C-alpha positions as CSV (number, residue, x, y, z in Angstrom):
1,L,-67.8,53.0,-70.5
2,S,-64.8,52.9,-72.7
3,G,-65.0,50.8,-75.6
4,N,-61.5,49.7,-75.1
5,T,-61.1,46.2,-73.7
6,L,-58.3,45.9,-71.2
7,A,-55.8,43.1,-71.9
8,P,-55.5,40.7,-69.1
9,T,-52.5,41.2,-66.9
10,P,-50.1,38.4,-67.7
11,V,-49.4,36.0,-64.9
12,S,-45.8,35.1,-64.6
13,A,-45.0,31.4,-64.8
14,P,-44.1,29.7,-61.5
15,Q,-40.5,29.9,-60.8
16,V,-38.8,26.5,-60.5
17,T,-35.9,26.7,-58.1
18,S,-33.1,24.3,-58.9
19,E,-31.6,23.2,-55.6
20,A,-28.6,21.1,-55.1
21,P,-29.4,17.6,-53.9
22,T,-29.0,17.3,-50.2
23,T,-26.9,14.7,-48.6
24,P,-28.6,12.8,-45.8
25,P,-26.8,13.2,-42.5
26,S,-24.4,10.5,-41.7
27,V,-25.7,8.0,-39.3
28,T,-23.4,6.1,-37.0
29,P,-24.2,2.4,-37.4
30,A,-25.6,0.8,-34.4
31,V,-23.4,-1.6,-32.5
32,K,-24.4,-5.2,-33.4
33,A,-26.0,-6.7,-30.4
34,H,-24.3,-9.9,-29.3
35,P,-26.7,-12.8,-28.5
36,L,-26.9,-13.5,-24.9
37,A,-25.0,-16.5,-23.7
38,P,-27.2,-19.4,-22.8
39,T,-27.9,-19.7,-19.1
40,P,-25.8,-22.5,-17.7
41,P,-27.7,-25.5,-16.4
42,P,-28.1,-25.6,-12.6
43,P,-25.6,-27.8,-10.8
44,P,-26.7,-31.4,-10.4
45,V,-28.6,-32.2,-7.2
46,R,-26.6,-34.9,-5.4
47,P,-27.7,-37.2,-2.6
48,A,-26.8,-36.3,1.0
49,S,-24.4,-39.3,1.1
50,V,-22.4,-37.5,-1.7
51,T,-22.6,-33.9,-0.4
52,T,-21.4,-35.1,3.0
53,G,-18.5,-36.9,1.4
54,A,-19.5,-40.4,2.4
55,V,-19.5,-41.3,-1.3
56,P,-16.8,-39.4,-3.4
57,V,-18.3,-37.3,-6.2
58,T,-16.5,-39.0,-9.1
59,N,-17.3,-42.4,-7.7
60,Y,-21.0,-41.5,-7.4
61,D,-21.0,-40.2,-11.0
62,A,-19.6,-43.6,-12.0
63,Y,-22.1,-45.6,-9.9
64,E,-25.0,-43.6,-11.2
65,A,-23.8,-43.7,-14.8
66,A,-23.4,-47.5,-14.6
67,A,-27.0,-47.9,-13.2
68,K,-28.4,-45.8,-16.0
69,S,-26.4,-47.5,-18.7
70,V,-27.7,-51.0,-17.9
71,T,-31.3,-49.8,-18.1
72,S,-30.9,-50.0,-21.9
73,T,-28.8,-53.2,-22.1
74,H,-30.6,-55.0,-19.3
75,P,-34.1,-53.3,-19.0
76,R,-35.4,-56.0,-16.7
77,C,-32.6,-55.4,-14.1
78,G,-33.5,-52.0,-12.5
79,I,-30.3,-51.9,-10.5
80,D,-30.0,-49.0,-8.0
81,W,-26.7,-47.1,-8.0
82,K,-26.6,-47.5,-4.2
83,V,-26.2,-51.3,-4.5
84,I,-23.2,-50.7,-6.8
85,A,-21.9,-48.1,-4.3
86,G,-22.3,-50.6,-1.5
87,I,-20.0,-53.1,-3.4
88,G,-17.5,-50.2,-4.1
89,R,-17.4,-49.4,-0.5
90,V,-16.8,-52.9,0.7
91,E,-14.3,-53.8,-2.0
92,S,-12.1,-50.8,-2.0
93,H,-13.5,-48.0,0.2
94,H,-14.6,-46.3,-3.0
95,A,-11.2,-46.6,-4.6
96,D,-9.3,-45.4,-1.5
97,Q,-11.9,-42.6,-0.8
98,G,-12.1,-41.3,-4.3
99,N,-8.4,-41.3,-5.1
100,V,-9.2,-41.0,-8.8
101,N,-8.7,-38.6,-11.7
102,P,-11.8,-36.8,-13.2
103,D,-11.8,-39.4,-16.0
104,G,-12.0,-42.2,-13.5
105,V,-8.5,-43.5,-13.7
106,L,-7.2,-44.5,-10.3
107,R,-4.2,-42.5,-9.1
108,S,-2.9,-45.7,-7.5
109,A,-3.7,-49.1,-8.9
110,I,-5.6,-51.5,-6.5
111,F,-4.7,-55.2,-6.2
112,G,-6.1,-57.7,-3.8
113,P,-4.1,-60.4,-2.0
114,R,-2.4,-63.2,-4.0
115,L,-4.9,-66.1,-4.1
116,D,-2.5,-68.8,-3.2
117,G,-4.3,-70.1,-0.1
118,S,-2.1,-68.4,2.4
119,L,-4.9,-66.2,3.8
120,A,-7.7,-67.9,5.7
121,G,-11.0,-67.8,3.8
122,N,-9.5,-67.1,0.4
123,Q,-9.7,-69.5,-2.5
124,V,-6.7,-70.9,-4.3
125,I,-7.0,-69.5,-7.9
126,G,-4.2,-70.2,-10.3
127,D,-3.3,-67.7,-13.0
128,T,-5.8,-67.1,-15.7
129,D,-4.4,-64.1,-17.6
130,G,-0.6,-64.6,-17.7
131,G,-0.3,-61.8,-15.2
132,E,-1.6,-59.3,-17.7
133,L,-4.0,-57.6,-15.3
134,D,-2.7,-58.5,-11.8
135,G,1.1,-58.8,-12.5
136,D,1.2,-62.3,-11.2
137,P,1.9,-65.2,-13.7
138,V,1.3,-67.9,-11.1
139,Y,-1.8,-67.0,-9.1
140,D,-4.6,-64.6,-9.7
141,R,-5.4,-61.5,-7.7
142,A,-8.5,-59.4,-7.7
143,V,-7.9,-56.1,-9.4
144,G,-9.3,-52.6,-9.5
145,P,-11.8,-50.7,-7.4
146,M,-14.5,-53.3,-7.8
147,Q,-12.0,-56.2,-7.3
148,F,-12.6,-58.3,-10.4
149,L,-10.8,-61.6,-10.9
150,P,-9.1,-61.5,-14.3
151,S,-11.3,-64.3,-15.7
152,T,-14.5,-62.4,-14.7
153,W,-13.2,-59.1,-16.1
154,K,-12.7,-60.8,-19.5
155,M,-16.4,-61.7,-19.5
156,Y,-17.8,-58.3,-18.4
157,A,-15.1,-55.7,-19.2
158,A,-16.7,-52.4,-20.2
159,D,-15.9,-48.9,-21.4
160,G,-17.8,-46.7,-18.9
161,N,-16.2,-43.3,-19.7
162,G,-16.3,-43.5,-23.5
163,D,-12.5,-43.3,-24.1
164,G,-12.5,-46.4,-26.3
165,K,-10.9,-48.8,-23.9
166,A,-11.9,-51.0,-20.9
167,D,-9.6,-50.4,-18.0
168,V,-10.1,-52.4,-14.8
169,Q,-8.3,-49.7,-12.9
170,N,-10.8,-47.0,-14.0
171,V,-13.8,-46.4,-11.7
172,F,-16.2,-45.7,-14.6
173,D,-15.2,-48.9,-16.5
174,A,-15.1,-51.1,-13.4
175,T,-18.5,-50.0,-12.1
176,L,-20.2,-50.5,-15.4
177,A,-18.7,-54.0,-15.6
178,A,-19.9,-54.7,-12.1
179,A,-23.4,-53.5,-13.0
180,R,-23.4,-55.8,-16.0
181,Y,-22.2,-58.7,-13.9
182,L,-24.9,-58.1,-11.3
183,C,-27.6,-57.8,-13.9
184,S,-26.6,-60.8,-15.9
185,G,-28.8,-63.9,-16.1
186,G,-32.0,-61.8,-16.3
187,L,-32.1,-60.9,-12.6
188,N,-34.7,-58.3,-11.5
189,M,-32.9,-56.1,-9.0
190,R,-36.2,-54.5,-7.9
191,D,-36.8,-57.8,-6.0
192,P,-34.9,-57.9,-2.8
193,N,-34.4,-61.6,-3.0
194,Q,-32.8,-61.3,-6.4
195,V,-30.6,-58.5,-5.2
196,M,-29.3,-60.9,-2.6
197,T,-28.8,-63.5,-5.3
198,A,-26.8,-61.1,-7.4
199,I,-24.5,-60.0,-4.6
200,L,-23.9,-63.6,-3.5
201,R,-22.8,-64.3,-7.1
202,Y,-20.4,-61.4,-6.8
203,N,-19.0,-62.8,-3.6
204,N,-20.5,-66.0,-2.1
205,S,-20.7,-64.8,1.5
206,V,-23.8,-63.9,3.4
207,A,-21.9,-61.6,5.7
208,Y,-20.4,-59.8,2.6
209,A,-23.9,-59.4,1.1
210,Q,-25.3,-58.0,4.4
211,N,-22.4,-55.6,4.6
212,V,-23.1,-54.4,1.0
213,L,-26.8,-54.0,1.7
214,G,-26.1,-52.2,4.9
215,W,-24.1,-49.6,3.1
216,A,-26.7,-49.3,0.3
217,R,-29.3,-48.6,2.9
218,A,-27.1,-46.0,4.5
219,Y,-26.6,-44.2,1.2
220,A,-30.4,-44.2,0.6
221,T,-31.1,-42.5,3.9
222,G,-28.0,-40.3,4.0
223,V,-27.3,-41.6,7.5
224,V,-23.9,-43.2,7.1
225,P,-22.0,-44.8,10.0
């Protein structure tokens, strides 16, 4: 063996490669997803008497709204919209078969006969409002779709459509006023006897009350004559 010791072969240092920083590929931003529009509520289910046209839609909305409204102001009353509708039918044929705008304003104002005694069965009622509601400064006339005397309207006038005014020639206002009148005095309209009492107070005629109740029953069954 040689006495010479071989020097170790040098190992080269690792090469560090200097690379230019890479630019990440451009990314097309995703289109922002728009939130889905809420599903519209289903159309209201209306009674057969409404879908068949026996009770005009706007009038029905007014009758039902009035009945619901008095549940908070007259919780004992429990009036049914069909009783209000029966009065609306007898008094004005539902405002001339629904001749109203969507907000309830009548397209043609309704006035009853002059209460001067010239018609059989009508009372003589002198003017109570200076002709403000009925246009007659001498005698009163019933006004609007629910045929209020001016003096009664002053007691029960109501804003049924939320426009800030009480209009006797508006079906929403007039029906709410009628519901308040029928429910006044603590009557319980779940009791048939008290229903009769309320209607007779509206018009003191048994034949009138029976006519109103007949229409109310027809609207309940959907079988309208």
